[in-house]
C-alpha positions, 0 to 999 in steps of 0.5 A: 641339222639346224633347228628350223632349217625346213621352214621356208616362210614366216608363217611356217616359223610362227606355226612351228614356234607358237603353234597353228592359228586357232591354238591358245599358244598362237592366240597368246603370241598374236595378242602380245605382238599386237600389244607391241605394235600398238606400243610402237605406234604410240612411241612413234607418234609421241616422238613425232610430236616431240613429247616426252613420256612424262609429258604424255603421261601428264596430258592423259592423267597417267604415269610415265611408267605406264606410258613406258610399259605400253610403249614396250608392249608390257601392258594391256590397256583398255580401249578407252585408255588407248583413245585417251592417249591418242586423241587427248594426249597426242592430238590425233584421231583414231579409227578402228577397223574390224575385218 
């Protein structure tokens, strides 16, 4: 029998692979997934603005390597840095919603 053959939904896959919601392992996965998603948003907005990583870094007082790490989901950033990237660097407005 193949591993995971009894899994029928994506949620079941996440539970089996990363643990149930509320466990430390699942929380770690969720944080990394959200970091990756934020990086993808920044990358897409930067590309739509026809801007290089180097230009975004220059506009926000950071380094190209930092922008690269964020876009690849390999760096946690402070909320103030996220605002600076989105609003100062990309000229967009950012709104946060807590549900």
